[in-house]
Backbone as JSON Lines, residues from 0, in Angstrom:
{"i":0,"aa":"H","n":[270.63,189.2,65.45],"ca":[270.34,188.69,66.78],"c":[269.46,187.45,66.64]}
{"i":1,"aa":"P","n":[269.73,186.41,67.39],"ca":[268.97,185.16,67.24],"c":[267.48,185.28,67.56]}
{"i":2,"aa":"H","n":[267.09,186.28,68.34],"ca":[265.69,186.44,68.69],"c":[265.0,187.5,67.84]}
{"i":3,"aa":"G","n":[265.72,188.09,66.91],"ca":[265.16,189.13,66.06],"c":[264.35,188.55,64.91]}
{"i":4,"aa":"L","n":[263.72,189.43,64.15],"ca":[262.95,189.01,62.98],"c":[263.88,188.61,61.85]}
{"i":5,"aa":"D","n":[263.52,187.55,61.14],"ca":[264.3,187.25,59.94],"c":[263.9,188.27,58.86]}
{"i":6,"aa":"D","n":[264.65,188.31,57.76],"ca":[264.41,189.34,56.74],"c":[263.0,189.29,56.17]}
{"i":7,"aa":"D","n":[262.46,188.1,55.93],"ca":[261.11,188.0,55.37],"c":[260.07,188.58,56.31]}
{"i":8,"aa":"A","n":[260.18,188.27,57.59],"ca":[259.22,188.8,58.58],"c":[259.38,190.32,58.72]}
{"i":9,"aa":"F","n":[260.62,190.8,58.71],"ca":[260.87,192.24,58.79],"c":[260.26,192.95,57.58]}
{"i":10,"aa":"D","n":[260.49,192.41,56.38],"ca":[259.96,193.01,55.16],"c":[258.43,192.99,55.14]}
{"i":11,"aa":"A","n":[257.84,191.92,55.65],"ca":[256.37,191.84,55.7],"c":[255.8,192.9,56.64]}
{"i":12,"aa":"M","n":[256.5,193.16,57.72],"ca":[256.01,194.13,58.7],"c":[256.28,195.57,58.26]}
{"i":13,"aa":"F","n":[257.47,195.85,57.77],"ca":[257.88,197.22,57.48],"c":[257.88,197.56,55.99]}
{"i":14,"aa":"T","n":[257.61,196.62,55.14],"ca":[257.56,196.74,53.68],"c":[258.94,196.97,53.08]}
{"i":15,"aa":"L","n":[259.0,196.9,51.77],"ca":[260.26,197.11,51.06],"c":[260.42,198.54,50.56]}
{"i":16,"aa":"D","n":[259.32,199.29,50.52],"ca":[259.42,200.58,49.82],"c":[258.62,201.72,50.44]}
{"i":17,"aa":"R","n":[258.04,201.53,51.59],"ca":[257.22,202.6,52.18],"c":[257.96,203.3,53.31]}
{"i":18,"aa":"P","n":[257.62,204.56,53.55],"ca":[258.29,205.28,54.63],"c":[257.9,204.72,56.0]}
{"i":19,"aa":"I","n":[258.86,204.75,56.91],"ca":[258.66,204.26,58.27],"c":[259.04,205.38,59.22]}
{"i":20,"aa":"V","n":[258.13,205.79,60.08],"ca":[258.44,206.73,61.16],"c":[258.4,205.92,62.44]}
{"i":21,"aa":"F","n":[259.53,205.79,63.09],"ca":[259.68,204.94,64.26],"c":[259.93,205.83,65.48]}
{"i":22,"aa":"A","n":[258.98,205.86,66.4],"ca":[259.13,206.62,67.64],"c":[259.65,205.66,68.7]}
{"i":23,"aa":"F","n":[260.87,205.9,69.16],"ca":[261.56,204.99,70.06],"c":[261.86,205.67,71.38]}
{"i":24,"aa":"H","n":[261.69,204.98,72.48],"ca":[261.9,205.56,73.81],"c":[263.38,205.73,74.16]}
{"i":25,"aa":"G","n":[264.26,205.18,73.37],"ca":[265.7,205.27,73.65],"c":[266.42,206.09,72.59]}
{"i":26,"aa":"Y","n":[267.68,205.8,72.41],"ca":[268.5,206.54,71.45],"c":[268.22,206.06,70.02]}
{"i":27,"aa":"P","n":[267.95,206.97,69.07],"ca":[267.67,206.57,67.7],"c":[268.79,205.76,67.06]}
{"i":28,"aa":"G","n":[270.03,206.04,67.42],"ca":[271.16,205.32,66.83],"c":[271.08,203.82,67.03]}
{"i":29,"aa":"L","n":[270.5,203.4,68.14],"ca":[270.36,201.96,68.39],"c":[269.5,201.31,67.32]}
{"i":30,"aa":"I","n":[268.38,201.92,66.99],"ca":[267.49,201.36,65.96],"c":[268.19,201.38,64.61]}
{"i":31,"aa":"H","n":[268.9,202.45,64.3],"ca":[269.64,202.51,63.03],"c":[270.69,201.4,62.97]}
{"i":32,"aa":"R","n":[271.39,201.15,64.05],"ca":[272.39,200.07,64.06],"c":[271.73,198.7,63.89]}
{"i":33,"aa":"L","n":[270.55,198.52,64.47],"ca":[269.86,197.24,64.37],"c":[269.25,197.0,62.99]}
{"i":34,"aa":"T","n":[269.04,198.06,62.23],"ca":[268.33,197.93,60.95],"c":[269.16,198.3,59.73]}
{"i":35,"aa":"Y","n":[270.43,198.64,59.9],"ca":[271.17,199.17,58.76],"c":[271.35,198.19,57.61]}
{"i":36,"aa":"R","n":[271.22,196.92,57.84],"ca":[271.34,195.94,56.75],"c":[269.98,195.48,56.21]}
{"i":37,"aa":"R","n":[268.92,196.06,56.69],"ca":[267.58,195.68,56.23],"c":[267.28,196.35,54.9]}
{"i":38,"aa":"H","n":[266.34,195.76,54.15],"ca":[266.04,196.24,52.8],"c":[265.54,197.67,52.74]}
{"i":39,"aa":"N","n":[264.7,198.08,53.66],"ca":[264.06,199.39,53.58],"c":[264.7,200.42,54.52]}
{"i":40,"aa":"H","n":[265.94,200.21,54.87],"ca":[266.6,201.1,55.84],"c":[266.6,202.56,55.4]}
{"i":41,"aa":"D","n":[266.75,202.82,54.11],"ca":[266.8,204.21,53.63],"c":[265.5,204.96,53.88]}
{"i":42,"aa":"N","n":[264.39,204.26,54.02],"ca":[263.09,204.9,54.29],"c":[262.75,204.95,55.77]}
{"i":43,"aa":"L","n":[263.68,204.54,56.62],"ca":[263.44,204.5,58.07],"c":[263.85,205.83,58.7]}
{"i":44,"aa":"H","n":[262.91,206.47,59.39],"ca":[263.18,207.71,60.12],"c":[262.86,207.45,61.58]}
{"i":45,"aa":"V","n":[263.88,207.56,62.43],"ca":[263.72,207.24,63.85],"c":[263.75,208.53,64.68]}
{"i":46,"aa":"R","n":[262.74,208.68,65.52],"ca":[262.71,209.75,66.52],"c":[262.96,209.1,67.87]}
{"i":47,"aa":"G","n":[263.74,209.75,68.7],"ca":[264.01,209.2,70.02],"c":[264.72,210.19,70.91]}
{"i":48,"aa":"Y","n":[265.25,209.69,71.99],"ca":[265.87,210.51,73.01],"c":[267.18,211.12,72.5]}
{"i":49,"aa":"K","n":[267.31,212.45,72.65],"ca":[268.5,213.16,72.17],"c":[269.22,213.9,73.29]}
{"i":50,"aa":"E","n":[268.87,213.63,74.52],"ca":[269.45,214.35,75.66],"c":[269.24,215.85,75.53]}
{"i":51,"aa":"E","n":[268.05,216.22,75.09],"ca":[267.67,217.62,75.01],"c":[266.78,217.94,76.2]}
{"i":52,"aa":"G","n":[266.97,219.09,76.75],"ca":[266.07,219.53,77.8],"c":[266.69,219.44,79.18]}
{"i":53,"aa":"T","n":[265.96,219.94,80.1],"ca":[266.38,220.0,81.49],"c":[265.13,219.8,82.34]}
{"i":54,"aa":"T","n":[265.04,220.43,83.47],"ca":[263.83,220.33,84.27],"c":[262.73,221.1,83.57]}
{"i":55,"aa":"T","n":[261.71,220.41,83.14],"ca":[260.63,221.01,82.37],"c":[259.39,220.15,82.52]}
{"i":56,"aa":"T","n":[258.37,220.43,81.75],"ca":[257.16,219.62,81.81],"c":[257.34,218.34,81.01]}
{"i":57,"aa":"A","n":[256.46,217.39,81.26],"ca":[256.55,216.11,80.55],"c":[256.41,216.29,79.05]}
{"i":58,"aa":"F","n":[255.4,217.08,78.63],"ca":[255.2,217.26,77.2],"c":[256.34,218.06,76.58]}
{"i":59,"aa":"D","n":[256.86,219.05,77.29],"ca":[257.96,219.84,76.75],"c":[259.19,218.97,76.51]}
{"i":60,"aa":"M","n":[259.4,217.97,77.35],"ca":[260.55,217.08,77.14],"c":[260.41,216.33,75.82]}
{"i":61,"aa":"V","n":[259.21,215.86,75.49],"ca":[259.06,215.18,74.2],"c":[259.13,216.17,73.05]}
{"i":62,"aa":"V","n":[258.7,217.41,73.26],"ca":[258.85,218.45,72.23],"c":[260.34,218.68,71.97]}
{"i":63,"aa":"L","n":[261.12,218.83,73.03],"ca":[262.56,219.07,72.88],"c":[263.27,217.93,72.18]}
{"i":64,"aa":"N","n":[262.74,216.72,72.29],"ca":[263.32,215.56,71.64],"c":[262.64,215.22,70.31]}
{"i":65,"aa":"N","n":[261.79,216.13,69.81],"ca":[261.06,215.93,68.56],"c":[260.25,214.64,68.55]}
{"i":66,"aa":"M","n":[259.69,214.3,69.7],"ca":[258.88,213.08,69.82],"c":[257.42,213.39,70.12]}
{"i":67,"aa":"D","n":[257.03,214.66,70.06],"ca":[255.65,215.02,70.39],"c":[254.69,214.58,69.28]}
{"i":68,"aa":"R","n":[253.42,214.53,69.62],"ca":[252.38,214.06,68.69],"c":[252.35,214.88,67.41]}
{"i":69,"aa":"Y","n":[252.62,216.18,67.52],"ca":[252.59,217.04,66.34],"c":[253.75,216.73,65.4]}
{"i":70,"aa":"Q","n":[254.95,216.58,65.94],"ca":[256.12,216.29,65.12],"c":[256.0,214.93,64.45]}
{"i":71,"aa":"L","n":[255.51,213.93,65.16],"ca":[255.36,212.6,64.57],"c":[254.34,212.61,63.44]}
{"i":72,"aa":"A","n":[253.23,213.33,63.62],"ca":[252.24,213.45,62.55],"c":[252.84,214.16,61.35]}
{"i":73,"aa":"L","n":[253.59,215.23,61.6],"ca":[254.23,215.96,60.51],"c":[255.26,215.1,59.8]}
{"i":74,"aa":"D","n":[256.02,214.3,60.54],"ca":[256.97,213.37,59.92],"c":[256.25,212.44,58.95]}
{"i":75,"aa":"A","n":[255.11,211.9,59.36],"ca":[254.35,210.99,58.49],"c":[253.83,211.72,57.26]}
{"i":76,"aa":"I","n":[253.25,212.89,57.44],"ca":[252.71,213.65,56.31],"c":[253.81,213.97,55.3]}
{"i":77,"aa":"R","n":[254.98,214.34,55.78],"ca":[256.1,214.69,54.88],"c":[256.62,213.49,54.1]}
{"i":78,"aa":"R","n":[256.4,212.29,54.58],"ca":[256.97,211.11,53.93],"c":[255.98,210.34,53.06]}
{"i":79,"aa":"I","n":[254.73,210.74,53.06],"ca":[253.73,210.04,52.24],"c":[253.42,210.93,51.04]}
{"i":80,"aa":"P","n":[253.87,210.55,49.86],"ca":[253.73,211.42,48.69],"c":[252.31,211.92,48.44]}
{"i":81,"aa":"R","n":[251.3,211.08,48.63],"ca":[249.94,211.52,48.32],"c":[249.43,212.58,49.3]}
{"i":82,"aa":"L","n":[250.15,212.81,50.4],"ca":[249.78,213.85,51.37],"c":[250.61,215.12,51.21]}
{"i":83,"aa":"G","n":[251.42,215.16,50.16],"ca":[252.3,216.3,49.94],"c":[251.6,217.64,49.94]}
{"i":84,"aa":"H","n":[250.36,217.68,49.46],"ca":[249.62,218.95,49.42],"c":[249.26,219.46,50.82]}
{"i":85,"aa":"L","n":[249.4,218.63,51.84],"ca":[249.08,219.02,53.22],"c":[250.28,219.54,54.01]}
{"i":86,"aa":"V","n":[251.48,219.39,53.46],"ca":[252.7,219.69,54.21],"c":[252.76,221.13,54.7]}
{"i":87,"aa":"D","n":[252.5,222.1,53.83],"ca":[252.62,223.51,54.23],"c":[251.64,223.85,55.35]}
{"i":88,"aa":"D","n":[250.38,223.45,55.2],"ca":[249.39,223.73,56.23],"c":[249.72,223.0,57.53]}
{"i":89,"aa":"A","n":[250.14,221.75,57.43],"ca":[250.49,220.98,58.63],"c":[251.68,221.6,59.34]}
{"i":90,"aa":"T","n":[252.64,222.1,58.58],"ca":[253.81,222.75,59.19],"c":[253.41,224.02,59.92]}
{"i":91,"aa":"R","n":[252.55,224.82,59.31],"ca":[252.06,226.04,59.97],"c":[251.31,225.69,61.26]}
{"i":92,"aa":"R","n":[250.47,224.67,61.19],"ca":[249.72,224.26,62.38],"c":[250.65,223.73,63.48]}
{"i":93,"aa":"Y","n":[251.66,222.97,63.08],"ca":[252.65,222.47,64.04],"c":[253.36,223.64,64.71]}
{"i":94,"aa":"D","n":[253.86,224.56,63.9],"ca":[254.59,225.71,64.45],"c":[253.71,226.51,65.41]}
{"i":95,"aa":"A","n":[252.44,226.71,65.05],"ca":[251.52,227.46,65.91],"c":[251.25,226.7,67.21]}
{"i":96,"aa":"S","n":[251.07,225.39,67.12],"ca":[250.81,224.58,68.32],"c":[252.0,224.61,69.27]}
{"i":97,"aa":"I","n":[253.19,224.51,68.73],"ca":[254.39,224.51,69.57],"c":[254.63,225.9,70.16]}
{"i":98,"aa":"A","n":[254.37,226.95,69.39],"ca":[254.51,228.32,69.93],"c":[253.54,228.53,71.08]}
{"i":99,"aa":"R","n":[252.31,228.06,70.92],"ca":[251.3,228.19,71.98],"c":[251.72,227.39,73.21]}
{"i":100,"aa":"H","n":[252.24,226.2,72.98],"ca":[252.74,225.35,74.07],"c":[253.86,226.07,74.83]}
{"i":101,"aa":"K","n":[254.85,226.6,74.11],"ca":[255.98,227.28,74.74],"c":[255.52,228.47,75.57]}
{"i":102,"aa":"A","n":[254.61,229.27,75.01],"ca":[254.1,230.44,75.73],"c":[253.37,230.01,77.01]}
{"i":103,"aa":"Y","n":[252.58,228.95,76.91],"ca":[251.81,228.5,78.07],"c":[252.71,227.98,79.19]}
{"i":104,"aa":"I","n":[253.68,227.14,78.85],"ca":[254.54,226.6,79.92],"c":[255.42,227.69,80.51]}
{"i":105,"aa":"S","n":[255.78,228.68,79.7],"ca":[256.57,229.8,80.21],"c":[255.79,230.59,81.25]}
{"i":106,"aa":"E","n":[254.49,230.77,80.99],"ca":[253.66,231.55,81.9],"c":[253.18,230.74,83.11]}
{"i":107,"aa":"Y","n":[252.77,229.49,82.88],"ca":[252.12,228.71,83.94],"c":[252.99,227.59,84.53]}
{"i":108,"aa":"G","n":[254.06,227.21,83.85],"ca":[254.93,226.17,84.38],"c":[254.37,224.77,84.32]}
{"i":109,"aa":"E","n":[253.35,224.56,83.51],"ca":[252.76,223.23,83.32],"c":[252.26,223.11,81.89]}
{"i":110,"aa":"D","n":[251.97,221.89,81.5],"ca":[251.51,221.65,80.13],"c":[250.12,222.24,79.9]}
{"i":111,"aa":"L","n":[249.83,222.5,78.64],"ca":[248.49,222.97,78.25],"c":[247.43,222.0,78.78]}
{"i":112,"aa":"P","n":[246.27,222.51,79.18],"ca":[245.22,221.61,79.69],"c":[244.85,220.5,78.71]}
{"i":113,"aa":"E","n":[244.79,220.81,77.4],"ca":[244.39,219.76,76.45],"c":[245.45,218.67,76.31]}
{"i":114,"aa":"V","n":[246.67,218.96,76.69],"ca":[247.73,217.95,76.72],"c":[247.73,217.26,78.09]}
{"i":115,"aa":"R","n":[247.78,218.04,79.13],"ca":[247.85,217.53,80.5],"c":[246.66,216.64,80.85]}
{"i":116,"aa":"D","n":[245.46,217.03,80.43],"ca":[244.23,216.33,80.82],"c":[243.74,215.33,79.78]}
{"i":117,"aa":"W","n":[244.47,215.16,78.69],"ca":[244.02,214.27,77.62],"c":[243.98,212.83,78.12]}
{"i":118,"aa":"R","n":[242.94,212.11,77.74],"ca":[242.79,210.69,78.04],"c":[242.42,209.96,76.76]}
{"i":119,"aa":"W","n":[242.9,208.76,76.64],"ca":[242.56,207.94,75.48],"c":[241.06,207.71,75.49]}
{"i":120,"aa":"P","n":[240.36,207.98,74.37],"ca":[238.9,207.79,74.34],"c":[238.53,206.33,74.59]}
{"i":121,"aa":"A","n":[237.47,206.14,75.35],"ca":[237.02,204.78,75.68],"c":[236.3,204.14,74.52]}
């Protein structure tokens, strides 16, 4: 695309050899199509909209699409070799957080207070 990054700028931003976790608001396939000829495409992992879910809470919709904060953190931990020793514990914590989330929305019909009321620190 004429307005896109040239290869040198893309490589400088995304590197030639490091893992990339890309959280995209649209369909992941679009990003894969836009990047399939780039040097580091094999290390690119895109999370995005998968048409999962129905009428639910805002946070549950991102959980259903594997775009929640826990899944994205786990994606990063799994792809950084020096963090490999954290994968098992992080996976257990992710599973526990999501189980707690599911139980809460099932009972109360809204997101957990720490999710619903969270604000970016000033």
